[in-house]
C-alpha positions in Angstrom: -3.1 -18.4 24.2 -6.8 -17.6 24.9 -8.5 -20.4 26.8 -11.9 -21.6 25.6 -14.9 -21.0 27.7 -16.5 -24.5 27.5 -19.8 -23.2 28.7 -20.1 -21.3 25.5 -19.1 -24.0 23.1 -22.5 -24.0 21.3 -22.3 -20.2 20.5 -19.0 -20.5 18.8 -19.1 -21.3 15.1 -16.7 -23.7 13.3 -16.4 -24.6 9.7 -18.6 -22.7 7.4 -21.4 -21.7 9.7 -22.9 -18.2 10.2 -21.6 -16.1 13.0 -23.6 -14.7 15.9 -23.1 -11.7 18.2 -21.6 -13.9 20.9 -19.2 -15.7 18.5 -15.7 -15.5 20.0 -12.7 -16.9 18.3 -9.3 -17.1 19.9 -6.2 -16.2 18.0 -5.4 -19.9 17.6 -8.9 -20.7 16.3 -8.7 -17.8 13.8 -5.3 -19.2 12.5 -6.6 -22.7 12.3 -9.8 -21.8 10.5 -8.0 -19.4 8.2 -5.7 -22.2 7.2 -8.7 -24.1 6.1 -9.9 -21.4 3.8 -7.9 -22.7 0.9 -7.2 -26.3 0.3 -5.0 -25.3 -2.6 -2.7 -22.3 -2.4 -2.9 -19.7 -5.1 -0.8 -20.5 -8.2 1.8 -18.2 -9.7 -0.6 -17.6 -12.6 -3.1 -16.2 -10.0 -0.6 -13.7 -8.7 0.4 -12.8 -12.3 -3.2 -12.2 -13.3 -3.9 -10.0 -10.3 -0.9 -7.9 -11.3 -2.2 -7.7 -14.9 0.8 -9.8 -16.0 3.0 -6.7 -15.7 4.6 -6.8 -12.3 6.8 -4.1 -11.0 7.8 -6.1 -7.9 8.0 -9.9 -7.9 8.7 -12.3 -5.1 9.3 -15.9 -6.1 9.4 -18.8 -3.6 10.6 -16.7 -0.7 11.8 -18.5 2.4 12.9 -16.0 5.1 13.1 -15.3 8.8 15.2 -14.0 11.6 18.5 -15.7 12.4 17.8 -19.4 12.0 14.1 -19.1 12.6 12.1 -19.4 9.4 8.9 -17.4 9.2 8.0 -17.4 5.5 7.6 -20.5 3.4 7.6 -20.4 -0.4 5.9 -17.0 -0.6 5.0 -15.5 -4.0 3.8 -12.0 -4.6 3.4 -9.8 -7.7 2.3 -6.2 -7.8 2.3 -3.8 -10.8 3.2 -0.2 -11.0 0.5 2.1 -9.5 -1.3 -0.9 -7.8 -2.0 -1.4 -4.1 -1.8 -4.7 -2.3 -2.9 -5.4 1.2 -1.7 -8.4 3.3 -4.2 -9.6 6.0 -4.2 -12.6 8.3 -4.0 -13.6 11.9 -1.4 -12.3 14.3 2.0 -14.0 13.7 1.1 -15.0 10.1 4.3 -13.3 8.7 2.7 -10.3 7.1 5.2 -7.7 8.4 8.0 -10.2 7.7 7.1 -10.0 4.0 7.7 -6.2 4.1 10.9 -6.7 6.2 12.2 -9.2 3.6 11.5 -6.9 0.7 13.4 -4.1 2.4 16.3 -6.2 3.6 15.7 -6.7 7.3 15.5 -10.5 7.3 17.6 -13.5 6.6 16.7 -14.7 3.1 17.0 -18.5 3.0 15.7 -19.1 -0.5 13.8 -17.5 -3.3 14.2 -14.1 -5.0 12.9 -10.5 -5.0 12.9 -8.5 -8.2 12.0 -5.0 -9.2 11.7 -4.4 -13.0 13.1 -7.8 -13.4 16.4 -6.8 -11.6 17.3 -9.1 -8.7 17.4 -7.1 -5.5 17.3 -10.0 -3.1 20.7 -9.4 -1.5 20.6 -5.6 -1.4 20.6 -3.9 2.0 18.0 -1.3 3.1 20.0 1.7 1.9 20.5 0.2 -1.5 16.8 -0.8 -1.7 15.9 2.8 -1.1 18.5 4.5 -3.3 18.8 2.0 -6.2 15.4 0.1 -6.2 13.4 3.1 -5.1 11.6 1.3 -2.3 10.7 3.1 0.9 9.6 1.6 4.2 7.1 3.4 6.4 7.4 1.8 9.9 4.4 0.9 12.0 5.9 2.5 15.1 6.2 6.1 16.0 9.4 6.9 14.2 9.6 10.7 14.2 12.4 12.4 16.0 10.4 14.2 18.7 12.9 16.9 19.5 13.7 17.8 15.9 11.5 20.2 14.0 9.1 19.0 11.4 11.5 20.4 8.7 14.5 18.7 10.2 12.6 15.4 10.3 12.0 15.8 6.5 15.6 16.5 5.9 16.5 13.2 7.6 14.5 11.5 4.8 17.1 12.6 2.4 20.1 11.2 4.2 21.2 9.2 1.2 21.1 12.2 -1.1 24.4 13.6 -2.5 24.1 16.8 -0.5 21.8 18.6 1.9 20.6 21.0 -0.7 18.7 18.2 -2.5 17.1 17.1 0.8 16.0 20.7 1.5 14.5 21.0 -2.0 12.6 17.8 -1.6 11.3 19.0 1.8 10.0 22.2 0.2 8.1 20.1 -2.4 6.6 18.2 0.6 5.6 21.5 2.3 4.0 22.7 -1.0 1.9 19.5 -1.1 0.9 19.3 2.6 0.0 22.7 4.1 -0.6 21.1 7.5 3.1 20.2 7.7 4.2 23.6 6.3 2.3 25.3 9.2 4.3 23.3 11.7 7.7 23.3 9.9 9.6 25.1 12.7 7.8 23.3 15.6 9.2 20.2 17.3 7.6 17.0 16.1 6.5 16.1 19.6 3.7 18.7 19.4 2.1 17.0 16.4 -1.2 15.1 16.7 -1.3 11.4 15.9 -2.5 12.1 12.4 0.1 14.7 11.8 2.9 12.4 13.0 1.7 9.7 10.5 1.6 12.3 7.7 5.2 13.3 8.6 6.3 9.7 8.6 4.8 9.2 5.2 6.2 12.4 3.9 9.7 11.7 5.1 9.6 8.5 3.1 8.7 10.5 0.0 11.8 12.7 0.1 13.7 10.1 -1.9 10.8 10.0 -4.4 10.4 6.2 -4.2 8.3 4.2 -6.7 7.3 1.5 -4.1 6.0 2.2 -0.6 6.0 -0.5 2.0 3.4 0.6 4.6 3.3 -1.2 7.9 0.0 -0.8 9.9 -0.9 2.8 8.8 -3.9 3.0 11.1 -2.2 1.6 14.2 -2.5 3.8 17.3 -4.6 6.4 15.5 -7.9 7.9 16.6 -10.7 7.0 14.2 -10.9 10.6 13.0 -7.4 10.4 11.7 -7.6 7.0 9.9 -9.6 8.2 6.9 -7.2 11.1 6.5 -4.2 8.7 6.3 -5.9 6.5 3.7 -6.8 9.6 1.7 -3.1 10.5 1.6 -2.2 7.0 0.5 -4.9 7.0 -2.2 -3.6 10.3 -3.6 -0.1 8.9 -3.7 -1.3 5.8 -5.6 -3.7 7.4 -8.0 -2.2 10.8 -8.6 1.5 10.1 -8.2 1.5 6.5 -9.5 3.1 5.0 -6.3 2.9 1.3 -5.8 1.8 0.4 -2.3 2.2 -2.9 -0.4 0.5 -2.7 2.9 0.0 -4.6 6.1 -3.1 -3.4 7.9 -4.6 -4.5 11.2 -8.0 -3.1 10.1 -8.5 -5.7 7.4 -11.8 -4.2 6.2 -10.2 -0.8 5.8 -7.1 -2.3 4.1 -9.1 -4.3 1.6 -11.5 -1.4 0.8 -8.4 0.6 -0.1 -6.4 -2.0 -2.0 -6.8 -3.3 -5.5 -5.5 -6.7 -4.4 -5.5 -8.6 -1.1 -3.6 -11.7 0.1 -4.6 -13.7 3.1 -1.5 -15.0 5.0 -1.6 -17.9 7.4 1.5 -19.5 9.1 4.0 -17.9 6.8 2.2 -18.9 3.6 -0.2 -17.2 1.2 -3.6 -19.0 1.7 -5.7 -16.8 -0.6 -5.2 -14.1 -3.2 -7.9 -12.1 -5.0 -9.1 -8.6 -5.6 -9.8 -6.5 -2.5 -13.5 -6.4 -3.5 -13.9 -10.1 -3.8 -12.1 -10.8 -0.5 -14.4 -8.3 1.2 -17.4 -10.2 -0.2 -16.1 -13.6 0.9 -18.2 -14.7 3.9 -15.4 -16.7 5.5 -12.9 -13.9 5.2 -15.5 -11.6 6.6 -16.2 -13.8 9.6 -12.6 -14.3 10.5 -11.0 -11.0 9.7 -13.7 -8.3 9.1 -15.9 -8.7 12.2 -18.8 -10.0 10.1 
């Protein structure tokens, strides 16, 4: 917990004031003020409207956590085919836990998760990938450093009926991304940060998923690689019709990219709106966008 500097009390802004260059908010203060952004949580109708009343993936009243520890409380979410949604909020708000729950990594205590109106709540990760066509792109460096780029891609097809299908899928990836093709026989450890992230995304594409869960795509990347990663995701959304649900530490970048944004606080959805409208909200800007 960050301790307050009582000598600077007057320079910190509370409530709905305007920020200054020396405004400093601790993690606890951000969480507390974020919780006050909405007196009334968004309704199910709000989520439906933002998904154009045609959701591909729907979460209803989700309560979930790890073991006996509950992290999410009555979470609702709707996203349509070919739409992008970004979850923002203070550290510990439960953003990544939403992705974990969709993919089957948490203990579901209540509520449901549906794709195309089929209940997938109790499916495990392998079934989520193979049957529900959901792929998870982890926030951590998850490449196999001593395997070649090509072998890493083959690993993305581990649920395919035979290795030939995985090899064919890898070739389609190489046709699309020449940077990876140039490195196909090199060990993944020689890749730059941007190339590693491209490989992680590409490996998730081998099974041709409809929904991509993307956890912190910009984390650990140099600024020059971040735009490249978002350009790749934009291509997947707009040219290949992928549905993207994202958690992004760079809230401004995430909201600029996404059609819809949700603000999470203490395991609940505090706000939901288009990415553009959240970007223009002065309180969202002050708390999460550095403005």
